[in-house]
C-alpha positions in Angstrom: 12.0 14.3 -9.1 9.5 14.3 -11.9 6.0 12.9 -10.8 6.5 11.0 -14.2 10.3 10.3 -13.0 8.8 9.1 -9.7 6.6 6.7 -11.6 8.9 5.3 -14.5 12.3 4.3 -12.0 9.4 2.9 -8.6 9.8 -0.9 -7.9 8.8 -2.8 -4.6 11.2 -3.4 -2.1 11.2 -6.1 0.0 13.9 -5.5 2.4 14.2 -2.3 4.3 16.7 -0.7 6.8 16.6 0.0 10.5 15.7 3.7 9.8 12.2 4.8 10.9 9.9 7.2 9.4 8.9 10.6 10.9 4.8 11.0 12.2 5.4 13.9 9.4 5.8 12.0 6.4 3.5 9.1 6.8 0.4 11.6 7.5 1.7 12.9 4.0 0.9 9.8 2.3 -1.4 9.1 4.3 -2.9 12.4 3.2 -2.2 11.8 0.0 -4.6 8.3 -0.5 -7.2 9.9 1.3 -6.7 12.8 -2.2 -7.7 9.9 -4.5 -10.3 9.5 -6.9 -13.4 7.3 -5.8 -16.8 6.6 -7.8 -19.1 9.1 -6.6 -16.7 10.8 -4.1 -17.4 8.5 -2.2 -14.5 8.6 0.3 -15.2 4.6 1.6 -11.6 4.8 3.2 -10.1 4.3 6.5 -6.1 4.1 7.0 -4.1 1.9 9.6 -1.0 2.8 10.3 0.8 0.1 11.9 4.6 1.1 13.4 5.0 -1.6 16.4 7.6 -4.3 15.5 5.2 -6.7 17.6 2.9 -5.4 15.4 5.0 -5.5 12.3 5.4 -9.3 13.0 1.6 -10.2 13.9 0.9 -8.7 10.2 4.0 -10.6 8.4 2.6 -14.3 10.1 -0.7 -14.1 9.0 -0.3 -13.4 5.0 0.5 -15.3 2.4 2.7 -13.1 1.1 4.4 -10.4 2.8 7.3 -11.9 5.7 9.3 -8.7 4.6 6.9 -6.6 6.6 8.1 -7.8 9.5 11.4 -5.6 8.5 9.6 -3.0 7.8 9.8 0.6 9.2 5.8 1.0 9.1 2.9 -0.2 6.8 -0.4 0.8 6.0 -3.6 -0.8 6.7 -6.2 -0.2 3.6 -9.9 -0.4 4.8 -13.1 0.5 2.4 -16.4 0.3 3.8 -17.8 -2.4 2.6 -21.2 -0.5 1.5 -19.4 1.2 -1.4 -19.7 -0.1 -4.3 -16.5 0.6 -5.9 -14.2 -0.1 -2.7 -12.0 -2.3 -4.4 -11.2 0.3 -6.6 -11.4 3.0 -4.7 -8.5 1.4 -1.7 -6.3 0.4 -4.9 -6.6 3.8 -5.7 -5.4 5.0 -2.4 -2.9 2.3 -2.2 -1.1 3.8 -5.4 -1.5 6.9 -4.5 0.1 6.3 -1.4 2.8 4.6 -3.2 3.5 7.0 -5.3 4.2 9.4 -2.1 6.4 7.5 -0.4 9.0 7.4 -3.0 8.4 10.8 -3.3 10.2 10.8 0.2 12.7 8.3 -0.5 10.8 5.6 0.8 10.5 2.3 -0.8 7.3 -0.2 -0.2 5.5 -3.1 -1.8 2.0 -3.7 -2.2 0.5 -6.6 -0.1 -2.7 -7.6 -1.5 -5.3 -8.3 1.8 -9.1 -8.1 -0.3 -11.0 -11.2 0.1 -7.6 -13.5 1.9 -7.8 -15.5 4.0 -5.7 -13.4 6.9 -8.6 -10.8 6.8 -10.5 -11.7 9.3 -7.5 -12.4 11.4 -6.3 -9.3 10.9 -9.5 -7.4 11.4 -10.4 -9.6 14.9 -6.6 -8.8 15.9 -7.0 -4.5 14.9 -11.0 -4.8 16.4 -11.7 -3.3 12.8 -15.2 -2.3 12.4 -17.5 -4.8 10.9 -18.9 -2.5 7.6 -14.7 -2.6 6.3 -12.7 -4.7 4.1 -9.8 -4.6 3.9 -8.4 -3.8 0.3 -4.1 -3.9 1.0 -1.5 -3.8 2.7 1.1 -1.5 1.4 4.7 -2.2 3.6 6.8 1.1 3.9 10.5 1.2 5.0 14.0 3.2 3.6 15.0 0.8 1.1 18.6 -2.0 2.1 18.1 -2.7 -1.4 17.6 -1.3 -5.0 15.6 -3.6 -7.0 15.6 -4.0 -11.3 13.1 -5.6 -12.0 12.0 -5.2 -15.8 8.4 -4.4 -16.9 7.7 -5.1 -20.6 8.3 -3.3 -23.0 6.0 0.2 -24.3 5.2 -1.7 -27.3 4.3 -5.0 -25.8 0.7 -3.5 -24.3 0.0 -0.3 -26.1 -2.7 -0.6 -28.8 -3.9 3.0 -30.6 -7.6 2.1 -32.0 -7.1 -0.8 -31.6 -5.8 -4.4 -31.6 
């Protein structure tokens, strides 16, 4: 499938089957995150892959939205170095790369906010994340048990040429 087809078809998935995701596939997905563009090529990211059910439940219990994480096969938490002034943008680019890579494997994902959330410190403490890192996002991953059909805005509603 072409990348543009993946981008046009992909939707957030919040219900997953029990099928595990192989370590090789998870590593390839994270590798795609590692290769995202970053300001001044700083590459400030660190990725925590979580697959243990008790740890997924811990995350699910902490987050405000994302209770479905407990049922995912895995999640990837994206962290970036605080000292990098583009850490939010860089982490978002890495997150999006992984979401697209996962879709190419038929794996559903949902981007759960992590940046500036009240649960950031609790998650960082639990997983012994170094103090110099900020949590940017949490990506739940699993083989879909649903096919969401959320409507997107029409291109004509958001595209402007030369001026508004």
